[in-house]
C-alpha positions as CSV (number, residue, x, y, z in Angstrom):
1,X,23.5,-137.6,125.2
2,X,22.9,-140.0,122.3
3,X,19.2,-140.1,123.3
4,X,19.0,-136.3,123.3
5,X,20.8,-136.2,119.9
6,X,18.4,-138.7,118.4
7,X,15.4,-136.7,119.8
8,X,16.7,-133.4,118.3
9,X,17.4,-135.2,115.0
10,X,13.9,-136.6,114.9
11,X,12.4,-133.1,115.7
12,X,14.4,-131.5,112.9
13,X,13.3,-134.2,110.5
14,X,9.6,-133.6,111.5
15,X,10.0,-129.8,111.0
16,X,11.6,-130.4,107.6
17,X,8.8,-132.6,106.6
18,X,6.2,-130.1,107.7
19,X,8.1,-127.3,105.9
20,X,8.2,-129.4,102.7
21,X,4.5,-130.0,102.9
22,X,3.8,-126.3,103.7
23,X,5.9,-125.0,100.7
24,X,5.0,-127.7,98.3
25,X,4.6,-126.3,94.8
26,X,1.1,-126.8,93.3
27,X,1.2,-126.1,89.6
28,X,-2.6,-126.1,89.5
29,X,-2.6,-122.9,91.5
30,X,-1.0,-121.2,88.5
31,X,-3.3,-122.6,85.8
32,X,-5.3,-120.0,83.9
33,X,-8.8,-119.8,85.3
34,X,-11.5,-120.8,82.7
35,X,-13.6,-117.7,83.5
36,X,-12.8,-114.2,84.8
37,X,-15.3,-111.6,86.0
38,X,-14.8,-108.0,87.3
39,X,-16.1,-104.5,87.1
40,X,-16.7,-101.3,88.9
41,X,-19.4,-99.0,90.2
42,X,-18.8,-95.3,89.9
43,X,-20.5,-92.2,91.3
44,X,-19.4,-88.9,89.9
45,X,-20.5,-85.4,90.9
46,X,-19.8,-82.3,88.9
47,X,-20.3,-78.6,89.4
48,X,-20.2,-76.4,86.3
49,X,-19.7,-72.6,86.2
50,X,-21.8,-71.8,83.1
51,X,-21.7,-69.0,80.6
52,X,-25.4,-68.7,80.6
53,X,-25.5,-65.7,78.1
54,X,-23.1,-67.3,75.6
55,X,-24.0,-68.7,72.2
56,X,-22.4,-72.0,73.2
57,X,-24.8,-72.3,76.1
58,X,-27.8,-71.7,73.9
59,X,-26.3,-74.2,71.3
60,X,-25.8,-76.9,74.0
61,X,-29.1,-76.3,75.9
62,X,-31.6,-75.0,73.3
63,X,-34.7,-73.4,74.8
64,X,-33.3,-73.3,78.4
65,X,-33.1,-70.2,80.5
66,X,-29.7,-68.9,81.4
67,X,-28.1,-70.4,84.5
68,X,-24.8,-69.6,86.3
69,X,-24.3,-72.9,88.0
70,X,-25.2,-76.5,87.2
71,X,-24.9,-79.6,89.4
72,X,-24.7,-82.9,87.7
73,X,-24.7,-86.5,88.9
74,X,-23.5,-89.5,87.0
75,X,-23.8,-93.2,88.0
76,X,-22.0,-95.8,86.0
77,X,-21.8,-99.6,86.3
78,X,-19.3,-101.5,84.1
79,X,-19.1,-105.3,84.0
80,X,-16.4,-107.3,82.2
81,X,-16.1,-111.0,81.7
82,X,-13.7,-113.3,79.9
83,X,-13.9,-117.1,79.2
84,X,-11.2,-119.4,77.9
85,X,-11.5,-122.7,76.2
86,X,-8.4,-124.3,74.6
87,X,-7.3,-121.8,71.9
88,X,-10.5,-119.7,72.1
89,X,-11.1,-116.6,74.2
90,X,-14.5,-114.9,74.5
91,X,-14.9,-111.6,76.3
92,X,-17.3,-108.7,76.8
93,X,-17.3,-105.3,78.5
94,X,-20.6,-103.5,79.0
95,X,-21.7,-100.3,80.7
96,X,-25.0,-98.9,82.1
97,X,-25.2,-95.3,83.3
98,X,-27.5,-92.5,84.4
99,X,-26.7,-88.8,84.1
100,X,-28.9,-86.1,85.5
101,X,-29.0,-82.4,86.1
102,X,-31.5,-79.6,86.0
103,X,-31.2,-79.3,82.2
104,X,-30.6,-82.8,80.7
105,X,-31.3,-86.4,81.9
106,X,-29.9,-89.4,80.0
107,X,-30.2,-93.1,80.8
108,X,-28.1,-95.9,79.2
109,X,-29.7,-99.2,80.2
110,X,-26.8,-101.2,78.9
111,X,-24.3,-100.9,76.1
112,X,-21.6,-103.2,74.9
113,X,-18.4,-101.2,74.8
114,X,-16.3,-104.1,73.4
115,X,-16.4,-107.8,73.2
116,X,-16.0,-110.8,70.9
117,X,-14.3,-114.0,70.1
118,X,-10.5,-114.5,69.6
119,X,-8.9,-117.7,68.2
120,X,-5.2,-118.2,68.8
121,X,-4.3,-120.4,65.7
122,X,-0.7,-120.6,66.9
123,X,1.9,-118.8,69.0
124,X,2.3,-116.1,66.3
125,X,-1.1,-116.0,64.6
126,X,-4.6,-115.1,65.9
127,X,-8.0,-114.1,64.5
128,X,-10.6,-111.9,66.2
129,X,-14.2,-110.9,65.5
130,X,-16.3,-108.6,67.6
131,X,-16.5,-105.0,68.9
132,X,-13.0,-103.8,69.6
133,X,-11.1,-100.7,70.7
134,X,-8.0,-100.3,68.6
135,X,-5.2,-98.2,70.1
136,X,-3.1,-97.1,67.2
137,X,-0.4,-94.5,67.7
138,X,2.1,-93.5,70.3
139,X,0.6,-90.1,71.3
140,X,-0.8,-89.6,74.8
141,X,-3.4,-86.9,74.3
142,X,-4.0,-87.3,70.6
143,X,-3.5,-90.0,68.0
144,X,-3.5,-88.7,64.4
145,X,-3.0,-92.3,63.2
146,X,-6.0,-93.6,65.1
147,X,-7.8,-94.4,61.8
148,X,-10.2,-97.1,63.1
149,X,-11.0,-95.9,66.6
150,X,-13.0,-93.2,68.3
151,X,-10.9,-90.2,69.2
152,X,-9.4,-89.8,72.7
153,X,-10.7,-87.1,75.1
154,X,-7.5,-84.9,75.5
155,X,-8.8,-83.8,78.9
156,X,-9.0,-87.5,80.0
157,X,-7.0,-89.6,77.5
158,X,-7.2,-92.8,79.6
159,X,-11.0,-92.7,79.8
160,X,-12.9,-95.8,78.7
161,X,-13.9,-95.8,75.0
162,X,-16.4,-97.7,72.9
163,X,-15.1,-99.8,70.1
164,X,-16.3,-100.6,66.5
165,X,-17.5,-104.0,65.2
166,X,-14.7,-105.5,63.1
167,X,-12.9,-108.7,62.1
168,X,-9.1,-108.9,62.2
169,X,-6.1,-111.1,61.9
170,X,-2.8,-110.6,63.6
171,X,0.6,-112.2,62.9
172,X,3.8,-111.6,65.0
173,X,7.3,-113.1,64.7
174,X,10.4,-112.6,66.7
175,X,14.0,-112.5,65.3
176,X,17.5,-112.2,66.5
177,X,19.4,-109.2,65.2
178,X,18.6,-105.5,64.7
179,X,15.0,-106.3,63.7
180,X,13.8,-108.2,66.7
181,X,10.0,-108.2,66.1
182,X,7.8,-108.0,63.1
183,X,4.0,-107.9,63.2
184,X,1.1,-107.4,60.8
185,X,-2.6,-106.7,61.5
186,X,-5.3,-106.6,58.9
187,X,-8.9,-105.9,59.5
188,X,-12.3,-104.8,58.0
189,X,-14.7,-102.4,59.8
190,X,-18.0,-103.0,58.0
191,X,-20.6,-100.1,57.9
192,X,-24.2,-99.6,56.8
193,X,-27.3,-97.9,58.2
194,X,-27.4,-100.2,61.2
195,X,-23.8,-101.1,61.9
196,X,-20.9,-98.9,63.0
197,X,-23.0,-95.8,62.1
198,X,-20.6,-93.6,64.1
199,X,-17.8,-94.7,61.7
200,X,-20.0,-94.1,58.6
201,X,-23.3,-95.0,57.0
202,X,-22.1,-96.0,53.6
203,X,-22.3,-99.8,52.9
204,X,-18.6,-100.7,52.9
205,X,-16.0,-103.1,54.4
206,X,-13.5,-100.3,55.2
207,X,-10.3,-102.3,55.2
208,X,-7.3,-101.2,57.3
209,X,-3.9,-102.6,58.1
210,X,-0.9,-102.0,60.4
211,X,2.7,-103.2,60.1
212,X,4.7,-103.2,63.3
213,X,8.5,-103.3,63.6
214,X,10.8,-103.3,66.6
215,X,14.2,-102.4,65.1
216,X,17.3,-100.9,66.6
217,X,15.5,-100.6,69.9
218,X,12.8,-98.4,68.3
219,X,9.1,-99.1,67.9
220,X,7.7,-98.3,64.4
221,X,4.2,-98.7,63.0
222,X,3.0,-98.2,59.4
223,X,-0.8,-97.8,59.1
224,X,-3.3,-97.6,56.3
225,X,-7.1,-97.2,56.0
226,X,-8.8,-97.8,52.7
227,X,-11.3,-95.5,51.2
228,X,-14.9,-96.2,52.2
229,X,-17.2,-94.7,54.7
230,X,-14.1,-92.5,55.6
231,X,-11.5,-91.1,53.3
232,X,-8.3,-93.1,52.6
233,X,-5.5,-92.4,55.0
234,X,-2.0,-93.6,55.8
235,X,0.6,-92.8,58.3
236,X,3.4,-93.9,60.7
237,X,4.5,-93.6,64.3
238,X,7.6,-94.3,66.4
239,X,8.7,-94.5,70.0
240,X,12.2,-94.7,71.4
241,X,13.8,-94.6,74.8
242,X,16.8,-92.3,74.5
243,X,17.7,-93.0,78.2
244,X,16.0,-95.0,81.0
245,X,14.3,-91.7,82.0
246,X,13.5,-90.1,78.6
247,X,11.3,-91.4,75.8
248,X,10.4,-89.6,72.5
249,X,7.5,-90.4,70.2
250,X,5.8,-89.1,67.2
251,X,3.0,-89.7,64.6
252,X,2.3,-88.5,61.1
253,X,-0.8,-89.1,59.1
254,X,-2.0,-88.1,55.6
255,X,-5.7,-88.1,54.7
256,X,-6.8,-87.9,51.0
257,X,-9.9,-86.3,49.6
258,X,-11.5,-85.5,52.9
259,X,-14.7,-83.4,53.1
260,X,-14.1,-80.0,54.7
261,X,-16.9,-77.5,55.6
262,X,-16.3,-73.8,56.4
263,X,-18.6,-71.0,57.3
264,X,-18.1,-67.2,56.8
265,X,-18.9,-64.6,59.4
266,X,-22.1,-63.9,57.4
267,X,-23.2,-67.5,57.5
268,X,-22.2,-68.6,54.0
269,X,-21.1,-72.2,54.0
270,X,-18.7,-73.9,51.7
271,X,-17.8,-77.6,51.2
272,X,-14.6,-78.8,49.6
273,X,-12.4,-81.9,49.2
274,X,-8.9,-81.5,50.6
275,X,-5.8,-83.5,51.4
276,X,-4.1,-82.8,54.7
277,X,-1.3,-83.9,57.0
278,X,-1.6,-84.2,60.8
279,X,1.3,-84.9,63.0
280,X,2.4,-85.1,66.6
281,X,5.8,-85.0,68.4
282,X,6.1,-85.7,72.1
283,X,8.3,-86.8,75.0
284,X,8.0,-88.4,78.4
285,X,10.6,-87.7,81.1
286,X,11.0,-89.0,84.6
287,X,13.0,-86.6,86.9
288,X,15.2,-87.7,89.8
289,X,12.4,-86.6,92.1
290,X,10.1,-89.0,90.3
291,X,7.9,-86.4,88.6
292,X,6.7,-87.6,85.2
293,X,6.5,-85.0,82.5
294,X,4.6,-85.5,79.3
295,X,4.8,-82.8,76.5
296,X,3.2,-83.0,73.1
297,X,2.8,-80.7,70.1
298,X,-0.1,-81.5,67.9
299,X,-0.6,-80.2,64.4
300,X,-4.2,-80.9,63.4
301,X,-4.3,-80.7,59.6
302,X,-8.1,-81.1,59.6
303,X,-8.5,-78.1,61.9
304,X,-9.4,-74.5,61.4
305,X,-7.1,-71.5,61.5
306,X,-7.6,-68.8,64.1
307,X,-9.3,-66.5,61.4
308,X,-11.6,-69.3,60.4
309,X,-12.6,-70.0,64.0
310,X,-13.1,-66.3,64.5
311,X,-15.5,-66.2,61.5
312,X,-17.4,-69.2,63.1
313,X,-17.7,-67.5,66.5
314,X,-19.0,-64.3,64.8
315,X,-21.6,-66.3,62.9
316,X,-22.5,-68.2,66.1
317,X,-23.1,-64.9,68.0
318,X,-25.7,-63.9,65.4
319,X,-27.2,-67.3,64.8
320,X,-27.8,-68.1,68.5
321,X,-28.9,-64.6,69.6
322,X,-32.3,-64.7,71.3
323,X,-34.0,-62.8,68.4
324,X,-32.4,-65.1,65.7
325,X,-34.8,-67.0,63.5
326,X,-35.2,-70.8,64.1
327,X,-33.9,-71.4,60.6
328,X,-30.6,-69.6,61.4
329,X,-30.3,-71.3,64.7
330,X,-30.8,-74.7,63.0
331,X,-28.1,-73.9,60.5
332,X,-25.7,-73.1,63.4
333,X,-26.3,-76.5,64.9
334,X,-25.6,-78.2,61.5
335,X,-22.4,-76.2,61.1
336,X,-21.2,-77.1,64.6
337,X,-21.8,-80.8,63.8
338,X,-19.9,-80.6,60.6
339,X,-16.5,-80.0,62.3
340,X,-16.5,-76.8,64.4
341,X,-18.0,-78.5,67.4
342,X,-15.4,-81.2,67.7
343,X,-13.0,-81.3,70.5
344,X,-9.9,-79.1,69.6
345,X,-11.1,-77.8,66.2
346,X,-8.0,-75.6,65.9
347,X,-4.7,-76.4,64.1
348,X,-1.9,-76.1,66.6
349,X,-1.9,-77.3,70.2
350,X,0.6,-77.8,73.1
351,X,-0.1,-80.3,75.8
352,X,1.9,-80.5,79.0
353,X,1.3,-82.7,82.0
354,X,3.3,-83.2,85.3
355,X,2.3,-86.1,87.6
356,X,3.8,-87.5,90.8
357,X,2.9,-90.5,93.0
358,X,2.8,-90.1,96.8
359,X,3.7,-86.3,96.8
360,X,5.0,-85.0,100.2
361,X,5.0,-88.7,101.5
362,X,1.2,-88.9,101.0
363,X,0.9,-92.7,100.8
364,X,-1.4,-94.1,98.1
365,X,-2.0,-90.5,96.9
366,X,-1.2,-89.0,93.5
367,X,-1.3,-85.5,92.0
368,X,-1.0,-84.0,88.5
369,X,-1.3,-80.7,86.7
370,X,-2.3,-80.6,83.0
371,X,-2.4,-77.7,80.6
372,X,-3.5,-77.5,77.0
373,X,-3.1,-74.4,74.8
374,X,-4.4,-73.4,71.4
375,X,-1.2,-71.9,70.1
376,X,-2.9,-69.8,67.4
377,X,-5.5,-68.0,69.5
378,X,-3.7,-68.3,72.9
379,X,-6.6,-69.7,74.8
380,X,-6.0,-72.4,77.3
381,X,-7.2,-75.1,79.7
382,X,-5.6,-75.9,83.0
383,X,-6.5,-79.0,85.1
384,X,-5.1,-79.8,88.6
385,X,-6.0,-83.3,89.8
386,X,-5.6,-85.5,92.9
387,X,-6.4,-89.2,93.5
388,X,-6.3,-91.6,96.4
389,X,-6.2,-95.5,96.4
390,X,-5.6,-96.2,100.1
391,X,-8.8,-98.0,100.7
392,X,-9.0,-101.6,99.4
393,X,-10.8,-101.8,96.0
394,X,-11.6,-98.0,96.0
395,X,-10.3,-95.1,93.9
396,X,-11.2,-91.5,94.9
397,X,-10.5,-88.8,92.4
398,X,-11.0,-85.0,92.1
399,X,-10.1,-82.4,89.6
400,X,-10.8,-78.8,88.6
401,X,-10.9,-77.6,85.0
402,X,-10.4,-73.9,84.2
403,X,-10.8,-72.3,80.8
404,X,-9.2,-68.9,79.9
405,X,-7.7,-66.7,77.2
406,X,-8.9,-63.8,75.0
407,X,-12.6,-63.4,74.2
408,X,-13.9,-65.2,71.1
409,X,-11.2,-67.9,71.3
410,X,-11.6,-71.7,71.5
411,X,-11.5,-72.2,75.3
412,X,-13.3,-69.0,76.1
413,X,-16.3,-69.7,73.9
414,X,-17.3,-72.9,75.6
415,X,-20.6,-73.3,77.5
416,X,-18.8,-73.3,80.8
417,X,-15.8,-71.4,82.2
418,X,-14.9,-73.9,85.0
419,X,-15.8,-77.4,86.2
420,X,-15.2,-79.3,89.4
421,X,-15.4,-83.1,89.3
422,X,-15.2,-85.7,92.1
423,X,-15.9,-89.4,91.9
424,X,-15.6,-92.6,93.9
425,X,-15.1,-95.8,92.0
426,X,-15.4,-99.3,93.7
427,X,-13.8,-102.2,91.9
428,X,-14.9,-105.8,92.2
């Protein structure tokens, strides 16, 4: 009996030793790697239902014969890398792409979307220089306070965007009490004929700053952009969780002495300097059935009223008619680039999105329905979408976009009336 007991004891000791060796904690496994590399390869196919006889079609595809359908293929390669050395971090994200259809072919052999060098001078202070994508504001589809960034695409707000070259410093401090966090970011976005030309071509430093506060369980930001290549602007935003399932957010921005171009139905153009306010109010709500609702109202102070847009569409009908003179058609293109051709050129919009993960027990699947309405002319865009991530390192996605409303309204004067998109993206 004693021999058997000793044998069992030795066996248990051996098992414990093996277990200790097997579950031994190795701190080196959790050390930050000195270098990271990842990316994706994407193939997207689109089918567009065109309005071949519309002025917008002739504006988009000058000199091309009318078509009812267009098939488009887009291939994109994105590579990202990040390297760490002590308190320094260097990173880069670059894209190359090819887009082709029967009307237009474009090739991008390689473009840096963002990248630079970041120095962490301490736990609460850092400096950064490079090409950066700032994400100011709390809005989902729009960001009126996005003073130093390219605007979002409301039809795809999470799409990758290109940054601007800038230098910035950021300070953050935590406290105990109602004010729990305070942060400040200052930056310059230099412009000239060769640098940040999409921001502006005037030689200027274009300073900007943001003050962040987390107080009384509410996020606040105060923003400012100095006058330079763009007009001076200032604003604020907030976000607060009223309940675990309900969040509200808002933004307000005021722009001073901004150039504004208008055109009459007869083609008479006028340029003025105006001050305007833009603001946004939204909410995000998660239902008990795990459907996420996002609703936002957007007031675009830089936009055009329904009557002003109607004058523009009347002018466009005449300027882009087949018998119109080249001079008049050229003027129409200039007017479109001055503001009318921007995404959502109107003044009042309502955005509504409902999304759900794994609907009807569809494992790794997701579905959403998005609507956007111009509240002044009543035109709309509706977008159902599905995605699937059940294959390792793959994302499959498909969506349909429909435009509708009364004739001569924002969404019914586009070059297409519907669009089908499908893509496969492989991550590595």
